[in-house]
matplotlib code that plots the C-alpha trace (Angstrom):
import matplotlib.pyplot as plt

x = [20.1, 20.2, 18.8, 20.7, 20.2, 17.8, 18.1, 18.6, 19.0, 17.9, 19.5, 17.5, 17.5, 18.3, 20.4, 22.3, 25.5, 24.0, 27.3, 29.0, 26.1, 29.9, 29.3, 25.9, 22.7, 23.5, 22.1, 22.6, 24.4, 25.1, 24.0, 26.0, 24.3, 26.1, 24.8, 26.6, 25.3, 27.0, 28.3, 28.6, 26.3, 27.0, 26.1, 27.9, 27.2, 27.8, 27.7, 27.5, 31.1, 32.5, 33.2, 31.7, 31.7, 31.1, 28.8, 28.0, 23.9, 22.7, 20.1, 21.0, 25.0, 25.6, 28.5, 25.2, 25.6, 22.2, 24.3, 27.2, 24.8, 22.8, 19.5, 17.2, 15.2, 11.5, 10.1, 7.0, 6.9, 8.6, 6.2, 3.2, 4.3, 5.5, 1.8, -0.2, 1.6, 1.1, -2.5, -3.0, -1.4, -3.7, -6.4, -5.7, -5.9, -9.4, -10.6, -9.8, -11.5, -14.1, -14.3, -14.3, -17.0, -19.8, -19.0]
y = [204.1, 203.3, 199.7, 199.0, 195.7, 192.4, 189.4, 186.1, 184.1, 184.6, 183.5, 180.1, 178.6, 175.1, 174.9, 172.7, 173.9, 172.5, 171.9, 171.0, 168.7, 167.0, 169.6, 168.6, 170.7, 174.4, 176.2, 180.2, 180.9, 184.8, 187.5, 191.0, 194.1, 197.0, 200.5, 201.8, 202.6, 200.2, 198.3, 194.5, 192.3, 188.7, 185.4, 182.6, 179.4, 176.0, 173.1, 168.9, 168.7, 170.9, 174.4, 177.8, 179.1, 183.0, 184.1, 187.4, 187.8, 190.8, 189.4, 192.9, 191.5, 189.6, 187.5, 186.8, 182.9, 182.3, 182.6, 180.8, 177.9, 177.8, 176.5, 176.5, 174.2, 175.0, 173.9, 174.9, 173.2, 169.5, 170.3, 170.7, 167.8, 165.1, 166.3, 165.0, 161.5, 160.8, 161.5, 159.3, 157.0, 156.6, 157.3, 154.3, 151.3, 153.0, 152.6, 149.0, 148.0, 150.0, 148.1, 144.6, 145.7, 146.2, 143.4]
z = [144.2, 139.9, 139.3, 135.5, 135.6, 136.2, 138.6, 136.8, 139.9, 144.1, 146.9, 147.8, 143.6, 142.9, 139.1, 137.4, 134.6, 131.0, 129.8, 132.7, 134.5, 136.2, 138.7, 140.3, 141.6, 143.0, 145.3, 145.7, 148.7, 148.4, 145.6, 145.7, 144.1, 143.5, 144.6, 141.5, 138.1, 135.9, 138.4, 139.2, 140.1, 141.0, 142.9, 144.6, 143.7, 146.1, 143.3, 144.7, 143.7, 147.1, 144.9, 144.9, 142.4, 140.8, 138.3, 136.8, 137.6, 135.7, 133.3, 130.8, 130.4, 127.3, 130.3, 132.4, 134.3, 132.4, 128.6, 130.1, 130.8, 134.1, 134.4, 136.9, 138.5, 138.3, 141.2, 141.3, 138.0, 139.5, 141.9, 140.5, 138.1, 140.4, 142.7, 139.2, 139.0, 142.5, 142.3, 138.4, 140.3, 143.6, 141.5, 139.4, 141.7, 143.7, 139.5, 139.7, 142.8, 142.0, 138.6, 139.8, 143.0, 139.7, 137.6]

ax = plt.figure().add_subplot(projection="3d")
ax.plot(x, y, z, "-o")
ax.set_aspect("equal")
plt.show()
């Protein structure tokens, strides 16, 4: 099998559309790749508005879903930011209690 495409989305990725925010968040529910050189590569995304939409998933293609406005929600970065936020929130009351004890 010759691979002449590079994938942008995978099953389970959470996404949103930059231009059609009314669609809500979406989850990639299906990914298909052609085994023929130059074949089509697409994903199906289920959005919160209840509609299933199909997009080109070949990053090398000019009609890739990325260029059409589909953006991934980076769960790892979001989780790290939330964890850091929680850690700073948890330290503040402890710091205040320690400072009160020294006075």
